[in-house]
MARDOLO-786422 format. One record per residue: residue number from 1; residue in one letter; x, z, y of N, C-alpha, C in turn. Coordinates in steps of 0.02 Angstrom, whole numbers, plus 50000, padded with zeros to 5 digits. Layout:
(node NUM 'A' (X Z Y) (X Z Y) (X Z Y));
...
***
This chain:
(node 1 'M' (48851 51551 50591) (48896 51519 50542) (48860 51461 50508));
(node 2 'H' (48897 51408 50493) (48867 51352 50458) (48923 51314 50422));
(node 3 'E' (48903 51265 50382) (48951 51222 50347) (48924 51152 50345));
(node 4 'H' (48969 51104 50333) (48950 51033 50329) (48965 51009 50258));
(node 5 'A' (48921 50968 50232) (48929 50944 50164) (48989 50897 50157));
(node 6 'L' (49002 50859 50210) (49057 50810 50209) (49116 50833 50251));
(node 7 'A' (49174 50810 50232) (49234 50823 50273) (49230 50782 50337));
(node 8 'Y' (49261 50807 50391) (49260 50769 50453) (49317 50792 50499));
(node 9 'F' (49338 50745 50542) (49382 50759 50597) (49342 50764 50661));
(node 10 'T' (49364 50804 50708) (49333 50808 50774) (49387 50803 50827));
(node 11 'L' (49381 50753 50870) (49427 50744 50926) (49391 50766 50990));
(node 12 'L' (49417 50818 51023) (49388 50841 51086) (49414 50798 51142));
(node 13 'L' (49368 50766 51179) (49387 50722 51234) (49383 50757 51301));
(node 14 'S' (49333 50799 51311) (49327 50835 51374) (49284 50897 51363));
(node 15 'G' (49289 50944 51408) (49249 51004 51404) (49282 51060 51365));
(node 16 'E' (49241 51106 51342) (49265 51166 51307) (49238 51167 51235));
(node 17 'Y' (49281 51188 51189) (49260 51191 51118) (49303 51244 51084));
(node 18 'E' (49271 51288 51047) (49307 51336 51007) (49271 51348 50942));
(node 19 'E' (49307 51367 50891) (49277 51381 50827) (49313 51437 50792));
(node 20 'T' (49276 51469 50747) (49302 51527 50711) (49293 51517 50636));
(node 21 'H' (49346 51533 50599) (49345 51530 50526) (49381 51591 50500));
(node 22 'E' (49346 51631 50460) (49373 51691 50430) (49410 51735 50481));
(node 23 'G' (49377 51746 50538) (49404 51792 50587) (49455 51763 50634));
(node 24 'T' (49475 51701 50624) (49524 51668 50668) (49488 51619 50713));
(node 25 'T' (49497 51628 50779) (49465 51584 50828) (49517 51537 50859));
(node 26 'V' (49500 51473 50860) (49543 51422 50891) (49507 51393 50951));
(node 27 'R' (49540 51394 51008) (49512 51365 51069) (49549 51299 51082));
(node 28 'Y' (49510 51246 51085) (49539 51179 51092) (49541 51158 51165));
(node 29 'E' (49592 51119 51181) (49596 51085 51245) (49580 51011 51233));
(node 30 'P' (49559 50975 51286) (49546 50904 51276) (49605 50867 51245));
(node 31 'F' (49588 50820 51202) (49635 50782 51162) (49671 50826 51111));
(node 32 'S' (49631 50870 51081) (49651 50907 51023) (49607 50885 50965));
(node 33 'L' (49634 50891 50905) (49599 50867 50845) (49592 50923 50795));
(node 34 'A' (49534 50926 50762) (49522 50974 50709) (49501 50936 50646));
(node 35 'F' (49518 50963 50588) (49494 50935 50525) (49461 50990 50484));
(node 36 'H' (49405 50973 50453) (49368 51021 50412) (49355 50991 50343));
(node 37 'P' (49379 51023 50291) (49361 51001 50224) (49287 51014 50211));
(node 38 'P' (49258 50985 50159) (49187 50997 50145) (49172 51071 50134));
(node 39 'K' (49114 51091 50160) (49087 51159 50148) (49131 51215 50176));
(node 40 'L' (49171 51199 50227) (49209 51251 50261) (49161 51290 50306));
(node 41 'V' (49153 51353 50293) (49107 51394 50332) (49141 51414 50397));
(node 42 'H' (49109 51397 50453) (49138 51413 50518) (49083 51420 50570));
(node 43 'W' (49103 51445 50628) (49058 51453 50685) (49090 51418 50744));
(node 44 'D' (49051 51379 50782) (49081 51346 50840) (49037 51355 50901));
(node 45 'Q' (49069 51345 50958) (49036 51351 51022) (49066 51301 51070));
(node 46 'M' (49023 51268 51109) (49049 51217 51156) (49011 51222 51222));
(node 47 'G' (49043 51197 51275) (49012 51196 51341) (48960 51142 51347));
(node 48 'S' (48923 51144 51402) (48868 51096 51412) (48892 51025 51424));
(node 49 'E' (48954 51016 51447) (48980 50949 51462) (49035 50929 51414));
(node 50 'T' (49033 50956 51354) (49084 50940 51305) (49072 50872 51273));
(node 51 'T' (49125 50832 51266) (49121 50767 51234) (49166 50766 51173));
(node 52 'L' (49138 50749 51116) (49174 50747 51053) (49169 50678 51021));
(node 53 'F' (49221 50660 50985) (49219 50600 50943) (49228 50624 50871));
(node 54 'A' (49176 50616 50830) (49176 50641 50761) (49188 50585 50712));
(node 55 'I' (49231 50597 50663) (49246 50549 50610) (49227 50582 50544));
(node 56 'E' (49168 50565 50518) (49143 50596 50457) (49163 50553 50396));
(node 57 'L' (49186 50586 50344) (49210 50551 50285) (49159 50554 50229));
(node 58 'A' (49144 50496 50201) (49095 50492 50147) (49123 50524 50084));
(node 59 'D' (49078 50535 50035) (49096 50571 49974) (49155 50538 49938));
(node 60 'E' (49159 50471 49940) (49212 50438 49900) (49282 50456 49923));
(node 61 'W' (49289 50480 49984) (49356 50500 50008) (49382 50559 49968));
(node 62 'Q' (49337 50605 49951) (49359 50664 49913) (49385 50644 49844));
(node 63 'S' (49349 50602 49810) (49370 50583 49743) (49427 50532 49744));
(node 64 'R' (49427 50489 49795) (49479 50437 49799) (49548 50468 49810));
(node 65 'I' (49552 50517 49855) (49617 50545 49871) (49631 50607 49829));
(node 66 'G' (49579 50637 49801) (49589 50694 49757) (49611 50757 49793));
(node 67 'L' (49585 50769 49854) (49605 50828 49891) (49565 50889 49869));
(node 68 'H' (49599 50942 49854) (49567 51005 49836) (49595 51059 49881));
(node 69 'F' (49558 51077 49932) (49584 51120 49984) (49570 51194 49967));
(node 70 'D' (49621 51234 49980) (49613 51306 49979) (49594 51327 50049));
(node 71 'T' (49529 51338 50062) (49507 51350 50130) (49533 51417 50158));
(node 72 'S' (49554 51462 50114) (49582 51525 50139) (49649 51514 50173));
(node 73 'A' (49682 51459 50157) (49747 51444 50186) (49742 51391 50240));
(node 74 'W' (49681 51368 50254) (49672 51310 50297) (49686 51325 50370));
(node 75 'R' (49724 51281 50401) (49734 51283 50474) (49686 51233 50505));
(node 76 'L' (49642 51256 50547) (49591 51212 50575) (49620 51160 50623));
(node 77 'E' (49673 51178 50659) (49693 51135 50714) (49748 51086 50696));
(node 78 'L' (49742 51026 50724) (49795 50975 50721) (49808 50955 50793));
(node 79 'Q' (49826 51003 50834) (49820 50994 50906) (49874 50951 50938));
(node 80 'Y' (49933 50947 50909) (49988 50920 50947) (50024 50861 50913));
(node 81 'G' (50003 50841 50855) (50042 50793 50817) (50015 50722 50819));
(node 82 'E' (50042 50682 50775) (50027 50611 50772) (49954 50598 50754));
(node 83 'A' (49922 50644 50718) (49852 50634 50698) (49807 50625 50759));
(node 84 'V' (49822 50660 50813) (49782 50653 50874) (49781 50580 50897));
(node 85 'W' (49840 50548 50896) (49845 50480 50924) (49818 50428 50876));
(node 86 'L' (49818 50443 50811) (49784 50400 50764) (49709 50401 50777));
(node 87 'A' (49682 50461 50792) (49611 50467 50808) (49594 50430 50873));
(node 88 'V' (49639 50434 50922) (49629 50397 50985) (49629 50322 50972));
(node 89 'R' (49674 50299 50929) (49674 50227 50912) (49608 50206 50881));
(node 90 'L' (49581 50248 50837) (49516 50234 50806) (49461 50234 50859));
(node 91 'L' (49464 50281 50905) (49415 50283 50959) (49419 50221 51003));
(node 92 'N' (49478 50198 51020) (49486 50137 51060) (49451 50078 51026));
(node 93 'Q' (49461 50072 50962) (49430 50016 50925) (49354 50024 50923));
(node 94 'F' (49331 50085 50916) (49259 50098 50915) (49228 50080 50982));
(node 95 'V' (49260 50100 51037) (49234 50085 51104) (49233 50010 51117));
(node 96 'D' (49285 49975 51092) (49289 49902 51102) (49247 49863 51052));
(node 97 'E' (49214 49899 51007) (49175 49866 50953) (49217 49818 50913));
(node 98 'E' (49280 49839 50901) (49326 49798 50862) (49350 49837 50800));
(node 99 'L' (49308 49880 50775) (49328 49923 50719) (49331 49883 50655));
(node 100 'D' (49390 49877 50627) (49400 49841 50564) (49401 49891 50507));
(node 101 'A' (49362 49878 50454) (49354 49926 50400) (49420 49942 50366));
(node 102 'L' (49461 49891 50354) (49524 49901 50320) (49571 49943 50362));
(node 103 'E' (49576 49927 50426) (49620 49965 50470) (49595 50036 50479));
(node 104 'A' (49528 50044 50484) (49500 50111 50490) (49517 50153 50429));
(node 105 'D' (49512 50124 50370) (49531 50159 50308) (49604 50180 50310));
(node 106 'A' (49648 50135 50334) (49719 50151 50336) (49733 50208 50386));
(node 107 'I' (49700 50206 50444) (49711 50258 50494) (49687 50325 50468));
(node 108 'V' (49627 50327 50439) (49600 50390 50414) (49642 50417 50356));
(node 109 'S' (49666 50373 50313) (49709 50395 50258) (49773 50428 50285));
(node 110 'E' (49801 50398 50338) (49861 50428 50368) (49845 50496 50400));
(node 111 'M' (49788 50501 50432) (49767 50565 50462) (49758 50618 50408));
(node 112 'L' (49729 50599 50352) (49720 50646 50297) (49786 50668 50268));
(node 113 'G' (49833 50621 50264) (49899 50639 50239) (49933 50692 50282));
(node 114 'I' (49925 50685 50348) (49953 50734 50394) (49918 50801 50385));
(node 115 'A' (49852 50800 50378) (49814 50862 50369) (49834 50897 50304));
(node 116 'L' (49845 50858 50252) (49862 50887 50187) (49929 50923 50189));
(node 117 'R' (49976 50896 50228) (50041 50928 50232) (50036 50999 50261));
(node 118 'L' (49986 51010 50303) (49979 51076 50334) (49958 51130 50284));
(node 119 'V' (49928 51110 50229) (49905 51160 50180) (49945 51157 50116));
(node 120 'D' (50001 51122 50118) (50044 51118 50059) (50087 51181 50058));
(node 121 'R' (50065 51230 50019) (50100 51294 50016) (50168 51289 49984));
(node 122 'D' (50180 51235 49946) (50244 51227 49913) (50296 51195 49959));
(node 123 'R' (50275 51170 50017) (50322 51137 50063) (50356 51190 50105));
(node 124 'P' (50421 51199 50096) (50455 51250 50135) (50458 51231 50209));
(node 125 'Q' (50453 51281 50252) (50459 51270 50324) (50512 51316 50352));
(node 126 'R' (50554 51288 50394) (50607 51328 50425) (50576 51379 50472));
(node 127 'A' (50602 51439 50470) (50572 51495 50506) (50570 51484 50581));
(node 128 'W' (50619 51447 50608) (50624 51439 50680) (50581 51383 50709));
(node 129 'V' (50551 51342 50667) (50515 51283 50692) (50456 51302 50736));
(node 130 'N' (50416 51350 50715) (50357 51368 50754) (50377 51396 50822));
(node 131 'D' (50432 51433 50825) (50455 51461 50888) (50476 51405 50935));
(node 132 'V' (50512 51356 50909) (50534 51299 50950) (50473 51259 50974));
(node 133 'K' (50424 51248 50931) (50365 51211 50951) (50327 51248 51006));
(node 134 'A' (50324 51315 51002) (50290 51353 51054) (50324 51345 51121));
(node 135 'V' (50391 51344 51121) (50429 51333 51183) (50414 51264 51210));
(node 136 'L' (50413 51214 51168) (50401 51145 51190) (50330 51138 51218));
(node 137 'R' (50281 51171 51187) (50212 51167 51212) (50205 51200 51281));
(node 138 'E' (50242 51253 51292) (50238 51289 51356) (50278 51255 51411));
(node 139 'R' (50332 51220 51392) (50380 51195 51443) (50394 51121 51436));
(node 140 'F' (50344 51083 51412) (50356 51012 51399) (50372 50972 51462));
(node 141 'A' (50350 50996 51520) (50362 50960 51582) (50431 50973 51611));
(node 142 'E' (50468 51019 51580) (50535 51036 51604) (50587 50993 51568));
(node 143 'R' (50648 50994 51594) (50703 50959 51563) (50741 51007 51517));
(node 144 'L' (50717 51015 51457) (50748 51060 51409) (50805 51024 51374));
(node 145 'S' (50858 51061 51357) (50913 51031 51321) (50910 51052 51247));
(node 146 'L' (50938 51009 51205) (50941 51025 51134) (50983 51088 51123));
(node 147 'E' (51034 51096 51164) (51078 51154 51156) (51041 51219 51171));
(node 148 'S' (50999 51219 51223) (50962 51281 51239) (50911 51298 51185));
(node 149 'L' (50880 51247 51157) (50832 51260 51102) (50869 51285 51040));
(node 150 'A' (50928 51256 51027) (50967 51278 50969) (50991 51349 50978));
(node 151 'D' (51011 51368 51039) (51032 51436 51052) (50974 51485 51038));
(node 152 'R' (50914 51465 51059) (50856 51508 51047) (50842 51516 50973));
(node 153 'A' (50851 51461 50935) (50839 51463 50863) (50896 51493 50824));
(node 154 'G' (50955 51498 50856) (51014 51527 50823) (51046 51480 50773));
(node 155 'I' (51042 51415 50786) (51071 51366 50740) (51108 51313 50780));
(node 156 'H' (51144 51270 50745) (51180 51215 50778) (51130 51162 50802));
(node 157 'P' (51143 51130 50859) (51098 51078 50883) (51083 51023 50833));
(node 158 'A' (51134 51002 50795) (51122 50950 50745) (51075 50974 50690));
(node 159 'S' (51081 51037 50671) (51037 51065 50619) (50966 51070 50646));
(node 160 'L' (50959 51088 50710) (50893 51092 50740) (50859 51023 50741));
(node 161 'A' (50896 50973 50763) (50867 50906 50768) (50845 50880 50700));
(node 162 'R' (50887 50889 50650) (50871 50864 50583) (50815 50905 50552));
(node 163 'G' (50819 50971 50557) (50767 51013 50526) (50699 51003 50558));
(node 164 'F' (50697 50996 50623) (50633 50984 50658) (50602 50919 50634));
(node 165 'R' (50643 50867 50630) (50616 50802 50608) (50590 50805 50536));
(node 166 'L' (50625 50840 50493) (50603 50845 50423) (50538 50885 50417));
(node 167 'D' (50531 50938 50456) (50470 50979 50452) (50411 50948 50487));
(node 168 'E' (50423 50915 50544) (50368 50890 50585) (50354 50815 50576));
(node 169 'G' (50400 50780 50545) (50391 50708 50538) (50401 50670 50603));
(node 170 'A' (50432 50702 50652) (50444 50671 50717) (50506 50703 50747));
(node 171 'T' (50541 50666 50789) (50598 50695 50824) (50572 50743 50878));
(node 172 'I' (50616 50785 50904) (50597 50829 50959) (50576 50787 51019));
(node 173 'G' (50612 50733 51032) (50595 50690 51089) (50526 50661 51082));
(node 174 'D' (50508 50637 51022) (50442 50609 51011) (50388 50662 51018));
(node 175 'Y' (50402 50722 50993) (50354 50778 50997) (50340 50794 51071));
(node 176 'V' (50392 50798 51112) (50383 50812 51183) (50346 50756 51218));
(node 177 'S' (50362 50694 51201) (50327 50637 51231) (50252 50640 51217));
(node 178 'R' (50233 50659 51157) (50162 50664 51141) (50129 50720 51179));
(node 179 'L' (50164 50776 51188) (50136 50831 51228) (50125 50808 51300));
(node 180 'R' (50172 50771 51327) (50165 50747 51395) (50107 50697 51402));
(node 181 'V' (50101 50653 51354) (50046 50605 51355) (49979 50641 51347));
(node 182 'Q' (49977 50691 51304) (49916 50729 51294) (49894 50761 51360));
(node 183 'H' (49941 50790 51396) (49925 50821 51460) (49904 50767 51511));
(node 184 'A' (49937 50710 51509) (49917 50655 51554) (49846 50632 51541));
(node 185 'C' (49826 50630 51478) (49757 50611 51462) (49707 50659 51494));
(node 186 'R' (49725 50723 51496) (49681 50773 51526) (49677 50765 51601));
(node 187 'L' (49734 50748 51632) (49736 50742 51705) (49704 50677 51730));
(node 188 'I' (49705 50626 51689) (49679 50560 51709) (49605 50563 51727));
(node 189 'R' (49569 50609 51697) (49497 50614 51712) (49486 50638 51784));
(node 190 'D' (49536 50667 51816) (49531 50687 51886) (49551 50627 51930));
(node 191 'E' (49503 50591 51955) (49517 50529 51991) (49547 50541 52060));
(node 192 'T' (49552 50604 52081) (49586 50618 52144) (49662 50618 52136));
(node 193 'M' (49686 50620 52074) (49758 50619 52061) (49781 50548 52049));
(node 194 'N' (49832 50526 52085) (49859 50460 52071) (49908 50465 52013));
(node 195 'L' (49926 50407 51986) (49967 50406 51925) (50038 50432 51937));
(node 196 'A' (50063 50423 51998) (50130 50449 52013) (50130 50525 52010));
(node 197 'D' (50077 50556 52037) (50072 50629 52035) (50064 50654 51963));
(node 198 'I' (50025 50617 51924) (50015 50636 51854) (50082 50632 51817));
(node 199 'A' (50120 50580 51831) (50186 50572 51799) (50229 50633 51813));
(node 200 'G' (50232 50654 51876) (50273 50712 51894) (50249 50776 51862));
(node 201 'A' (50182 50785 51859) (50154 50846 51830) (50167 50852 51755));
(node 202 'C' (50177 50794 51723) (50186 50794 51650) (50259 50791 51629));
(node 203 'G' (50305 50785 51677) (50376 50785 51660) (50407 50717 51653));
(node 204 'F' (50370 50664 51671) (50399 50597 51669) (50440 50586 51733));
(node 205 'S' (50491 50544 51728) (50535 50534 51785) (50500 50496 51841));
(node 206 'D' (50454 50451 51825) (50416 50415 51876) (50356 50382 51842));
(node 207 'Q' (50317 50345 51881) (50256 50314 51854) (50272 50262 51801));
(node 208 'S' (50326 50225 51809) (50345 50175 51759) (50360 50208 51692));
(node 209 'H' (50395 50265 51695) (50410 50302 51634) (50346 50325 51600));
(node 210 'L' (50299 50352 51639) (50234 50373 51613) (50199 50314 51579));
(node 211 'T' (50198 50257 51613) (50162 50198 51587) (50192 50175 51521));
(node 212 'R' (50258 50173 51517) (50291 50149 51457) (50278 50195 51397));
(node 213 'V' (50285 50260 51407) (50275 50307 51352) (50202 50312 51334));
(node 214 'F' (50159 50315 51385) (50087 50321 51373) (50061 50262 51331));
(node 215 'K' (50083 50202 51347) (50060 50144 51309) (50087 50145 51237));
(node 216 'S' (50149 50169 51228) (50177 50171 51161) (50140 50220 51116));
(node 217 'V' (50111 50272 51147) (50075 50323 51108) (50002 50305 51098));
(node 218 'T' (49968 50282 51151) (49895 50272 51148) (49876 50199 51138));
(node 219 'G' (49922 50153 51151) (49905 50082 51148) (49877 50054 51212));
(node 220 'L' (49869 50096 51263) (49841 50076 51328) (49886 50101 51384));
(node 221 'T' (49885 50067 51441) (49918 50094 51500) (49875 50150 51528));
(node 222 'P' (49903 50195 51568) (49862 50247 51599) (49806 50218 51642));
(node 223 'G' (49820 50164 51679) (49768 50134 51720) (49710 50107 51678));
(node 224 'S' (49727 50072 51624) (49674 50046 51579) (49635 50102 51547));
(node 225 'F' (49670 50155 51528) (49638 50212 51497) (49587 50243 51545));
(node 226 'R' (49606 50250 51608) (49561 50278 51658) (49501 50231 51671));
(node 227 'E' (49514 50167 51676) (49460 50119 51691) (49409 50114 51635));
(node 228 'R' (49431 50123 51573) (49385 50116 51517) (49340 50176 51508));
(node 229 'R' (49356 50231 51543) (49315 50292 51544) (49300 50317 51473));
(node 230 'I' (49353 50318 51432) (49346 50344 51364) (49320 50416 51365));
(node 231 'L' (49338 50453 51417) (49319 50523 51420) (49244 50532 51426));
(node 232 'D' (49207 50480 51445) (49135 50485 51451) (49099 50461 51388));
(node 233 'T' (49138 50441 51337) (49109 50415 51276) (49074 50470 51238));
(node 234 'R' (49015 50456 51213) (48980 50503 51169) (48981 50474 51099));
(node 235 'G' (48999 50513 51050) (49000 50487 50982) (49013 50540 50933));
***
């Protein structure tokens, strides 16, 4: 067990990584993000070929934003949401040596805002949202209908669409697109797979569809992402 004096985000790029906090173990897949407030006691384990991108926050972030975390309620993982892609945007700028201090501050502030919402005990959450998200994570490559998800949740499709967006800050369509792009990022490191096959494996209709959505989420085309070898970055 150990703790860090400063708060930090960790983006897993490749390999294996898991950590435990107060008896709860989270196993991360590549392109998953974790956030740790200062002095969070945890234990972690990683494989020999694990690649991480760490974003450590200086002391002034704590006082500037005024975050006071209840670590007993803390959820370590930010595995599937917009914060992952904000971290990837920051990584792209770091790799290109084009990191602008003002933009970096804005990106990290947005990431912290997302993290804070996860521990806001006063924010009500609809009981069916986690169940729907679990289905989407397991079946993102399939053609799911809003009606089938609504039937599972026991509510009207319009209520599901609105409630999901209010709780998650994203539409169901955007949430699924990010899951597909996340899986594509993992498959791109396998250079024996062509982009058309990756598109099919992730649920995109064709390579053009993959390219369009992938660029909208990551800022890069799949081909550029593969060529830049971000997955080999150490940082």
